[in-house]
C-alpha positions in Angstrom: 86.0 89.4 90.0 86.6 86.3 91.7 90.0 85.0 92.3 89.0 81.6 90.3 88.6 84.0 87.4 92.1 84.8 87.2 94.8 82.7 85.2 96.2 80.1 86.9 99.7 81.8 87.3 98.4 85.5 87.6 100.1 85.5 91.1 97.3 87.1 92.9 96.2 86.2 96.3 93.9 83.5 95.5 93.5 80.4 97.7 95.6 77.5 97.1 97.4 75.0 99.5 100.5 76.6 101.4 102.3 73.7 100.0 101.7 74.2 96.5 102.4 77.7 96.6 104.1 78.8 93.2 107.4 80.7 93.2 107.2 84.4 93.6 109.2 86.5 91.4 111.1 89.8 93.2 111.3 92.2 90.4 113.6 95.4 90.8 112.2 98.7 89.1 114.2 100.5 86.5 113.3 104.0 88.2 116.3 104.2 90.1 118.4 103.8 86.9 116.9 106.5 85.5 119.3 108.0 83.0 121.6 105.0 82.5 121.5 102.9 79.2 119.4 99.8 79.6 122.1 97.2 78.8 124.0 98.7 82.0 121.2 98.4 84.0 120.6 94.8 83.4 124.3 94.4 84.0 124.4 96.1 87.5 121.1 94.1 88.0 123.0 90.9 87.5 125.7 92.2 89.8 123.4 92.4 92.5 121.9 89.1 92.2 118.8 90.1 90.9 116.6 87.9 88.9 114.0 90.2 87.4 113.5 93.6 86.2 110.6 96.0 85.6 111.1 98.2 83.0 109.8 101.9 83.9 108.3 104.0 81.0 106.8 106.9 83.5 106.3 110.3 82.4 107.7 112.7 85.0 109.7 109.6 86.7 112.3 108.9 83.9 114.2 110.4 80.8 111.6 111.8 78.5 110.3 109.1 75.7 107.6 108.8 73.2 105.8 106.2 71.0 108.9 105.1 68.8 109.9 103.7 72.3 107.3 100.8 71.8 108.1 99.7 68.2 108.6 95.9 67.3 112.6 96.7 66.4 112.8 98.0 70.1 111.2 95.4 71.7 113.3 92.8 69.7 116.6 94.8 70.9 115.3 94.8 74.8 114.7 91.3 74.6 118.1 90.5 73.7 119.6 92.5 76.2 117.5 90.9 78.5 118.7 87.2 77.3 122.4 88.3 77.4 122.3 89.6 81.0 120.5 86.5 82.1 117.8 88.9 83.5 113.8 87.9 83.0 110.8 90.8 82.9 107.6 89.5 84.7 106.3 93.1 85.1 106.5 96.8 83.4 105.6 99.8 84.4 104.1 102.3 81.6 101.6 104.7 83.4 98.8 106.7 81.3 95.5 107.9 82.2 93.4 105.0 80.4 90.7 107.7 79.8 92.9 109.7 77.6 91.3 110.4 74.1 94.1 108.4 72.4 94.5 105.8 75.2 93.5 102.9 73.1 96.1 103.5 70.5 98.8 104.4 73.1 98.8 101.5 75.7 98.0 98.9 73.0 101.7 99.6 71.6 102.8 99.4 75.2 101.0 95.8 75.4 102.5 94.6 72.5 105.9 95.8 73.6 105.7 94.2 77.1 104.4 90.8 76.0 107.1 90.6 73.5 109.9 91.4 75.9 108.3 88.3 78.1 106.0 90.3 80.5 103.3 88.9 82.0 101.5 92.1 83.6 101.7 95.6 82.5 101.1 98.3 85.3 99.4 101.8 84.5 97.0 104.0 86.3 93.3 103.8 85.9 91.9 107.5 85.1 91.0 110.6 86.4 87.6 110.8 87.5 86.6 113.2 84.8 87.4 110.5 82.5 85.4 107.9 83.9 83.2 107.1 80.9 85.8 107.0 78.5 87.7 104.9 80.9 85.3 102.3 81.1 84.4 102.3 77.5 88.5 101.8 77.0 89.3 99.4 79.7 87.0 96.4 78.0 88.8 96.8 74.7 92.4 96.9 76.3 91.4 93.8 78.8 90.4 91.7 75.5 94.1 92.4 73.9 95.4 91.7 77.3 93.9 88.4 77.2 95.0 87.8 73.5 98.5 88.8 74.5 98.8 86.7 77.8 98.9 90.0 79.8 97.6 91.1 83.1 96.8 94.9 83.5 97.6 96.2 86.8 96.0 99.2 87.8 97.8 101.3 90.1 96.9 104.0 92.8 98.5 107.3 92.0 100.6 109.4 94.6 100.1 113.2 93.0 97.0 113.9 95.2 94.6 114.0 92.4 90.9 112.5 92.3 91.6 108.9 90.9 89.2 106.3 90.0 91.6 104.4 92.5 92.6 106.7 95.2 92.5 104.0 97.9 91.9 100.0 98.5 88.6 101.2 99.2 87.8 102.0 95.5 89.2 98.4 94.3 86.2 96.3 94.8 83.7 98.7 92.8 86.1 99.3 90.1 87.2 95.9 89.6 83.5 94.4 89.9 82.4 97.2 86.9 85.5 96.1 84.7 84.5 92.5 85.5 87.5 91.1 83.1 89.8 88.4 84.6 92.6 90.0 82.9 92.4 93.0 84.9 93.5 93.7 88.8 95.4 96.1 90.9 98.9 97.1 91.3 98.6 98.6 94.7 101.5 100.8 96.0 101.7 101.9 99.7 104.5 103.9 98.7 102.1 106.3 96.6 99.3 106.3 99.4 101.3 108.3 101.9 101.5 111.5 99.5 98.3 110.9 97.6 96.0 110.5 100.6 98.3 111.5 103.6 95.8 110.4 106.1 95.3 107.0 105.2 96.9 104.2 107.4 99.5 102.7 104.5 99.9 99.2 106.0 96.3 98.5 106.1 95.0 100.0 103.3 97.7 97.7 101.2 96.6 94.4 103.3 92.8 95.5 102.1 94.1 96.0 98.5 95.8 92.2 98.4 93.1 90.2 97.6 92.4 92.2 94.2 96.0 92.5 93.3 97.8 90.8 90.2 101.2 92.4 91.5 102.0 95.0 94.0 104.9 97.7 94.5 107.3 97.9 97.7 108.7 101.2 98.5 109.5 103.3 101.2 109.0 107.1 102.1 110.1 109.5 104.2 107.7 112.7 104.9 109.4 116.2 105.4 108.0 119.6 105.4 110.1 119.8 101.8 107.9 116.9 100.7 108.1 113.2 100.3 111.6 111.6 99.9 112.3 107.9 98.6 114.3 106.0 101.4 115.6 102.3 101.7 113.3 99.9 102.5 112.4 100.1 106.1 113.9 103.5 106.7 110.6 105.4 106.1 107.0 105.6 107.3 105.2 103.1 105.2 105.2 100.0 107.1 107.1 98.0 104.4 108.1 95.3 106.6 104.7 94.4 107.7 103.6 94.8 104.3 106.2 92.2 102.8 105.3 89.7 106.0 101.5 89.9 105.0 102.4 89.0 101.5 104.3 85.9 102.9 101.0 84.6 104.2 99.0 84.6 101.1 97.9 81.4 100.1 99.1 82.0 96.3 102.0 83.8 95.3 101.9 87.5 94.7 104.6 89.1 92.7 106.2 92.1 93.7 108.9 94.8 92.5 110.9 96.6 94.7 110.5 100.4 93.3 113.3 103.0 94.7 112.9 106.3 92.2 116.4 107.4 93.6 116.5 110.6 91.3 112.9 111.6 92.2 111.2 113.1 95.1 107.8 114.8 95.6 107.1 118.3 96.9 104.8 119.0 99.8 102.0 119.3 96.9 102.8 115.7 96.0 104.0 116.5 92.3 107.1 114.6 91.4 110.6 116.3 90.7 113.8 114.9 89.3 116.9 115.7 90.0 119.4 117.2 87.1 121.7 114.1 87.5 121.3 110.3 87.7 122.5 108.5 90.6 125.8 106.5 90.4 125.8 103.1 89.6 127.7 102.1 92.7 124.9 104.3 94.7 122.4 102.5 92.9 123.6 99.0 93.8 124.0 99.4 97.5 120.4 100.6 97.9 119.2 97.7 95.9 121.2 95.0 97.4 120.2 96.3 100.7 116.4 96.3 99.7 116.7 92.6 98.0 118.1 91.3 101.4 114.9 93.7 103.3 112.4 91.6 101.1 114.0 88.3 101.4 114.3 88.5 105.2 111.0 89.4 106.1 109.3 87.1 103.3 111.0 84.6 105.1 109.7 86.2 108.6 106.1 86.2 107.2 106.6 82.5 106.4 107.7 81.6 109.9 105.5 84.2 111.9 102.3 84.4 109.9 100.3 87.4 110.1 96.3 87.7 110.3 94.5 87.0 106.8 93.6 89.8 105.0 90.0 88.8 105.1 89.8 89.4 109.2 91.1 93.4 108.8 88.4 96.0 108.9 87.6 97.8 105.4 89.4 101.1 104.7 87.2 104.0 104.0 87.6 106.9 101.8 
């Protein structure tokens, strides 16, 4: 899939004159607000100066939910909350294995919800390698639906150590070429790579993935004998400063979300574990305010200093 095939406002790293770069949206994932009502989350985001939210519906990451969360009535309600808070939605995360037998029905409903609340990107996992054949059947129908809805599907690399169709950046070109649809790309997350494939250089892999990205997540992680803990941006081992600075040098803006699941950590086996208690709003706001400052600081630094083009980086290997 070439960049020319993508919609003009897709937000991926396609060629365009620097002077004509579109405005980049910086979203905040809803993950740190796990357990707080949506209106309270949106009011909090407005207080810290955020402009965009990425709603997070991820099993194991957030409060339990089912498909009744994605009805038309719920979408109308969510859109009203967004409007009242003055917060926009560019992307939504709603991860499932798209090779599941029920993936077409489940994900189509979530896509309709995402489009109804204003999202242009919906992020999800690809599929376990064992589900490859059904994934490729499903993704063709879902890609056509995405085109009808004006959505892009961002396939995200997981963090749980399993064998997925998208484990690292090197898996992306073949996967996207086989799908061969302009409304499907990657949503790369280097904060997942550290637990999913611990030996991979997170910065190099992130930069290698960028040409195929329709969106990207920025989060930082500290590795300990007890597992993987999500930190403030710049406080972990991911190299978020270098990744964000590289984003600033792309010839077209790649939209991003800050994702800091403060209620969650991964055990040494990379499996997610949620705390029994939600994080206080004051703590969330302090962490996210610092993260917003970090991102804008390093976007500005990247625009001034520049970094090597992604095309000059050697390919990663599995």
